[in-house]
Every structure is written in C-alpha cells, then in structure tokens.
N, C-alpha and C positions, 0 to 999 in steps of 0.2 A: 605695392611696387610692381611696375611693368618692365619687362625686358622686351624691347621693340627693335624692328629693323625698318629704316626708312631710306631715302635716297642718299643720306650721308653716312650710312653704316648702322651699326648696333649701338643702342643707348639704353640708359636706365631712366625712368620717370615715375613720378607719382601723380602726374596730371592725367586724369581720365580722358580729357578731350584730345591731348597729344597722342595718347595710346590708341584712341579709335581711328586716328588719322594715319597710323602706320600698322605694319604687321606685328602682332603680338607673338612673341616667342615663348614667353613664360610669365606666370603671374605669382608673386609671393604675397600672401595675405598679411594684413596688419597683425602685429603681435605685441601686446602690452605686457609689461612685467607682472601685472596682477593676474594675467591669464596662464602664467607658467605653473605647472605642477597640477595637483588634484584640487578641483574646486571644493570637494567634500572636506578637505583639511581646512580650507579657509572658513567654510561654513560652521564646521564643528567647533572650531576654536574662536570664532568671531574676529578673525584678522583679515587684512586686505591683501596679503601676499603669503604664498606657500614657503615661508622662511621662518626658522627657528634659531635664535641665538642660544646655543646650549649652555649648560651650567659650567662654571669654572669654580672649583672648590675654594674653601676658605673665604668665601665672600668675594672673591675677585669678580665673579659676575654679581656686581653689587646691587643694592636696592636702587641706586641712581641709575644704573645701566638698564635694569628691568623697566624702571618707570619711563625713561626716554624712549625705549623701543616699544612699550606698551602704548604710550600716547601717540606714537608715529604709526600705529596699526600693525606692528610686528609682534610675534610671540617671542618671549625670552624667559629663561629659567634663572631663578635666584640660586646662587652657588652655596647652598646650605651645608655641603659636605665639609666636615672638620669644624663647623662653627658651633659654639656652645649654644645651648637651648635659649638663654636669655637674649643673645644676639639674633638668633633666627626670629624670635618673637618681635624684636624691635625692627627688624628689616621688613618683615611682612606687614607690620603695622604701617610703616613708611610708605610701602608700595600701595597699600589700600588707600591711604590718605592722599597721595600725590598722583594716583592713576585711577581715580574712582570709577568703578564699573568696567574698566578695561581688563581684558583677559591676560593672564600671565601664568607662569608655572613655577614651581619650587622643586629643587633637586632632592631626591631621596637616594642616597648612595648605599649600596650594600656594605655593611660594616661587620665582617664576621668576628673581629677582634674587639668591637665595641658595639654590641647589640643595643645597649641602652640609648646609644646616640641615635641609631636608626629609629627606635621607638620614639624618642623625644621629637624627632623631626616630623614623623607622622602625626603625633599628637598635636604639634604646632600647626600643621596643615589643616587638620580637622577643626581645631580651636578658631583658626582665622578664616574658615570657609574657603580655603584654596581648593578649586575644583579641577586642577590639573598638576600632576607631578611628573618630572622626568626621573625615571628609574634608571640608574647607571651602575656599572661594574658588578651587577648580579651574576652569580655563578648558578644560582638556583632560586626558586621562589622562596620567599620568607613569609612568616606569619604577618609581619607588619605591613608589607606591600599589599598582601591579599586583604588585610584588614581595611586599608585605605579604599581599595577598589570596591569592596562589598558593602561598606558603610554608606548608606544612602541609596543602594540599589533598590529599585521599585519592583513590585511583584511581577510586572510585565517585562522586566529585564532592561529597563532603562537605567543607565549608570549616570549618577550625578557626578561622580568622581572619574576623571579621565587620566589614563596612564600613557606616557610616551616612554617606551622601553628602548634604551640604547644598548645594542648587543653587537657582538662580532662573531658569534658562532651560532650555527643553525640549531644545535641542540638546545641552547639557551633561548633562542627565539621561539622555538616550538613551545616552550613552557608558557611564554607569554601569549602565544597564539591561541592556546587551548584554555578551556575553563579552569578555574582554580582547583587544585588537587583536593579530593574529598577529605583526607585527613586534616588538612589545614582549615577547611570550611567547618568541619565538625568540631574542631578545637575552639574556634572562634564562637560557634554556636553555644558550645557547652559553657564557655566563659561569659556568656551574655553579652558579647561584643557585637554580634549581629542577630537579627531576627530569624525565625524559621522561614518567613517568606523570602528573606534575602538569601538564606542558605539554598532554598529551592531554586530561585532565580539565578543563582551562581552557576548552575549547571548548563545554562543557556548563553552565556556571554563569555568572551575571551577576557583574559586578565588585562590585556592592553588594547587601547584603541589604534595606537600608532607604534610601529617598530622602526626604529632608526638603525640602518646598517652602518655601524662604526668602523671605518676603515683605518687609514694611517693618520690617527689624530694625536693631539697632544694629550699628555696624562695617561690614564689607563688605555691601553690599546694593544691589539694583536698585530697591528701593522699589516692588515690584510689588504689586497688590492680592491678598490671599490668596484672595478670592472668584473671582478669574480664574486665578491660578497653580495653586492645588491641584486643581481639576477638570481643568485642562490636563494636569497630570502624571499624574493618575490615569487619564485617558483614554489617554495615551501608554503608561503601564504596561500597561494592558489590551491595547492593539494588540500590544505586544512579547511579552506572555504568550501571546496567541493564535497569534503566529508561531513562538515558540520552545518553548512548552509546558514551562516549568521546573517541576520537581516541587514546588518551594515559590515561589509567586508573590512578587516584591518588594513590600514594604510602602511605603506613601507617608504620610509624616507632615506636620505643619504647624508652621511657625515664623514669627515676625515679627508684632509686634502683640499678642501673647498675653500679657496682663497682668491680666486680670479673668476672673471665672467666666463671664460672658457671651461673651467672645471664645473661651475654651476650648470652651465648649459649642457655639458656632457652628462651630468647626473640626471638632469631632467630627460635627457634623450635616452637614457638607460631605463627610464620608467619611474624615477623617484616621484613620490607624491609631494615631497617637500625637500628642502635642503636645510642642513644644520651647519652653522658656523661656530668656531670656538677660538682658536688661536688668534685670529685677526682681531677679535673683540678684546682680547687681553691688553692690547696696546691702545685701546680707545680711551678717550677723555674720561668717560664715566667708570671705567674698570677701576677696582680698588687695587691698583698696583702703583709702586712708587715711580716717579719720573725716571729715575736711574734705570729701573727695569724696563720701562717703555722705550727708552732710548736703546737699550740692548735689543729689544725685540725689533725695533724699526731698522736695525742694522743687520738683522739675521738673514742668512741665505738658505737656500733649499737644503743644503747638506749640513746645516749647523745644528743637528738634533741628535740625541743619543739616548738609549735606554738606560734607566738607573733603578735601583730598588725602591718600592713605594713605602710610604710610612704606614698606611692603613692595612696592607697586606704583607708586611715585611717578613714574617715567619714563614709565610706560604711561598716565598720566592717570587712574588708578582712584581713586575717592573712597570714603570711609567716613562713616557717619552718626554724628555726635557731638553731645554736649550743647553748647549755646551759651549758656545762662543761667549767668551767673557766671564765664565764661571768655572771652578773646579769641582762643582758639585757631583757630576756623575762619577768621577773617578774616586772620590772620597766615599760616596754612598756605596759604591761596589766594594770598597775596602771593608766597610762595616760588615756587609753581608758575608764576605769571605771569613772574617774573624768570628762571626756568629756561627757559620757552619763548622768552623774548625775546633772551637773551644766550648767548654761546658758552662762557663760563667766568668765574670769579670775576675773572680778570685783565681781562675786558672790561667789568666793571661801572662805570658812571659814579661818580665820587666821592660824589655825594649818595645814590645807591642803596646803595652799600657802607656809607656811614656809617649809614643807617637800619637796615640789616641788623645791623651790629655794636653799635649803641647801643640799638635798641628791640626787636628781635626775638630774634636769637641772643645778643646781649649779651656777645660775646667776639670777639677778633680772628679773622678766617676762617682765617688760617694756623694758629692754635693749635687751631682745631676740626679742621682736617685732620690734625694730629698725633694728636689723640684718635681719629680715624677709622682711621688706620693701626694704632694700638695695638689697637682694638676688633676690626677685622676680621683682624688677625693671629692673634688667638686664635679667632675665630668662623668666618671663611671667607676665607682669605688670597687666594683667586682674585679677590675684589672689588678689592683693591689692584692686583693685577697688571693687571686689565682697565682700571683708571683711569689707568695710566701712559701718558703721551702722549695722554690723551684728556681735555681740560680740562672738557668739558661733563659727562662722567661723574664727574669729581672734584667738580664743583659739585653734582652730584645727591647724591653721598654726604655732602657737607657739609650740604645741606638735609635729608637724611634723618637726620643726627645730631639735628637740632632735632626733627623729627617723631617720631623714635623715643624720645628722652628725655622728650618732653612726656607721654607715657603713664606713664613712670617717675616723673616729678614728681607726677603725680596719685596714683600708688600710694603713694609715700612721704610725700605731703603736704608737699612742699617749700614753706615759707611764703612765700619770695621769688619763686616761680614760679606762684602761683595763677592769674594771668591767662593762663598758658600750658598749663594742663591740658588734655590731650586725653582726654576721657571718652567712650568708645563708648557710644551710647545711642539707642534708638528710642522711638517714641511710647508703647510699652506701659508705659514707666516712668511717665509722666504719668497714664495711664489707671489704673494700679495705685494711685498716690498718691490719686487721686480716690476710688477704691473704698474704700480703708482709712481715709480722713480721718475722724477722731473715734473710731477704734477703737484697740485696743492695737498694731496693726501700723502705726500712723502713726509711731511712734518707731523710728529705725534699730536701736536696741539690742534690739528684740523681733523683728526680721526674721531669724530663723534659716531657713537654706535649706530644711530639711526641713519646717518650719512653714509656710513659703510654699507648697510643693508640696502638703502636706496640705490646707490651706485652699482653695487654688485648685481641686484636684480635687473636693473636697467641694462647693465652690460651683458647679462646673460640673455636677455631678450634680443639684444643686438647681435650677439654671437650666433643665436639660433637662426635669425634671419640671414645672416652671412652664409650659414650652412645650407639653408634653403636655396639661396641663389647659386651656391656651388653645385648642389643637386641638379639645378636646372641647366647646368652647363657654363655658368658665368664665372669667369676668373677675374677677381677683383685685385687691384694694387694692394700691397700689404698695408699701406697707410690708410686705405679706405675700409679695410676689413678689421681694423682693431678699434675697440672702444676706449677712448680716453676719458677718464672721469673729469668732469668740469663743474665748478661750483654753481649751485642754482639749478641744475638739472633735476627735475622731479619726475616721478613715474607718470 
C-alpha cells in the first residue's frame, strides 16, 4: 500500500502504476495472517498460522474442537484436565481418526492432589503417539512431564515429544527453559523408563520447546499484565539461551486477554512467537459446553469475571478466574473455602453452618456426598480416599471439592436446576470479543465455529498491524477505516 501525494492531495493506493505517477510518501508492505509470529513455530508444529487454541479442562476443548482446528491448519489442545482416563483414550482416538496426520496437542495439567491422573494422561499420550502436550498449572517440574519429554529423545538431542509450557511466573518458566533436573532424570533411568542415551541427551535440551506467557486468562491465572509478563519471559529466555546455547532457541508465546484483533496484534508486536486463545473458544460451536452456558458467555462483558477457589488445588488456596454474571458460583465457592479454613471437619461444623451447606449450596446431606466421593475416587484415584482416612479436614476438603468439581459438569451438561452453581472458566477476553463482534454474524453463538474464530482473529490482527504501520508513517485514518469487521467468507 502506497501513501502518495498528487495534484489532488494525499491518497492511499495499492496500484503500482498510480504510485509511480505521484510522489510516494510512505510504503506499507503486504502482511498476510500466515506471516504473523515466528515461522519456526509454524514449521515445528506443522501448522499454517502462529495460533494455538489452548486447552479448556473437563473436555470443554473437545475432540470435535481440536479436530476442526487441526483440519483448518491451526494447533489446538484437547482439554484432558479432569477427564477420566477412559474418556481421554476415546477423545485421542477420535482426533486421530478424524484428523489423520494433522498436528494437535493434549493438555497435561499439574495435579498435586491427584498424581495418578497426571500419570494416566501422560500414559495415554504416549500410548496414542501424541507428539505435543500443553503443560499447564505447573508449580514445579514433575516426574511425569519429564518422562514425557525424555521418552523418544534421540542420542543427538532431537526430541520426538514437544512441550508447550503455559506459565505465569519467571521462576516456573526457567525450570522449563533449562534441562530436566538430574534427580528426576536419574529416577526415570533407575526405573527403566528412559535409556542411558536419553538420560545423557537430557542434559543438552530444554524441558519445553515453547513457553506460553499466561496473563489474565480464564481458569488458572495470576492475572498478570501481558505487557509486563511477556517481555520478562522473553528476556529470561534470551539469558538462558546465551548461557546454554541451544541449537534451537525456545519460543515464547502469549496468552490471556487475547480476544480481539487489536490484542492479538499487540501480542505479536511485543515479540510473541505465537498467540493462544481460550475463553473465546469456550463459546464456540465445537466446545463441549451447554447452549445455556454459551449464551451466558456470549452476553459477558469485560468486567464480568471474578476469582474463585479451584477444585484441583482447593487445599492450597489456589483460585481460578470464572464468569460471575448469571451465576452465584464465585460467592458460594469462596464460602466453602472460608469454612474449610475455619473448621477441622464436617463433624465440627455448627448446626447453622451445616444446614446452610446442605440446603443452599451443596443441597444434599454431607454424608451422602462423602459416599459419592468414595465411589468417584475408587475409580479415579483410590489413594485420595486412603489419605482421607483418619483425617477429618481432608475428608471435608474432598466433600467441598465434590461441589467445585461438579459445578463445571453442571455447566457443561446445562443442568437446569443448577444454573446458579455453574462454574464457567472465563477471562476478560470473552467480553472484549463480544464487544468486537457486536452487530456482526459472529454475535450469534451458532456462528462461532472455532476455525472461523481463528481465521477472523488472525486476519484482523494482520489488518490491525497494517493500520499501525500506516500510523507510524504519519497517516491518520478515519475510525471506520481502521477497524476490522469480521465478514463471512473472508479467508486468510
């Protein structure tokens, strides 16, 4: 695009001939959506765009969603967190059958209270030949995530298994940027889970291929500003790279708050190798969420989110970001944590507190819920029940986690009698997206196909970047001309 001056004044043109007949004031090169971000990310993962649809737990990032994005040339992660092993197996089988040969990822979430589930997910990924996992919510490296990385590692340091680590703290990022800790490598070698050659090669490769800077996202988040976190992690990556001199530097991407072309373009301008979306995909056609929840998400505003206690790290006091508009879950979840901190077990609860729990929040006798917990964890992780024997406070935590865990399930199934208890993981990107698409075809949830969202967001990001380039050249565009409006049928 040329900015030119002729006898009639200043104008914009894409016509080479017209530009040569006038005085050229500035030139803005073509920019395709496929050119955004780091080409090495696209090559390494075999995708057409530097775009990653991140995992949403409990299978919300469904096999159908992953398949649709994979077939359209985008990377997506299956939301295996919180899903029982049999269903993870079924989902990975479905993706393999319906997107044959296409790249995709599976989520492995750090599960300090359910280590058996983390191990089972890694086992499933290895069994199904999944060559990329998205590691999320890790506070430290675990034996299972290191096992996945090192299994298949060649003697010359080529890794068959790629890891995208989603982090929000520099100290956690550094653990993934460096080689696996020697004690974990030695334990895997002693157990016969890796070879001596793999143990030796482990000293020369980082644990992760990609680090995602997770800012103000839905679900697990520290709500850090992306403009602070992303440059911090890029600088950290550069320091580690100078020190260790990896053949292939670790790439750093951006997640959290990315729901509009302007946000995506800003992330790329900050140096993101790729962008990651989450909340906006939860309202997509392919997401495993109920229509009721998708309508709530489509009505969300930027300020309609709140932090609430998480189910998987409840005892640790870890929070997740959820939708507060249309649900009472955040307040009820905080009430459970307050009770957990105050009392030693359900037997210690005052009658009024217990009545409130059984009648207004959990809405069942607590002893009946404990029976459900026993049956649930007997199938999923029997060690949970064993550790609760003789420990009233842990028993109370499992009962409260029953509510926190099922609240997401009620949202997914659209349980009509539990609407007020829906736990809907959501960040402010959802409200920003809704504002952007208001009045367009994407305002309706029925039109929000995951691959269409990715296509329009990346095309809009390229548009926004070109507008910025024109502004740097001194061009002042009318607001209507400087805003990308998603239109059906526009492809990259």
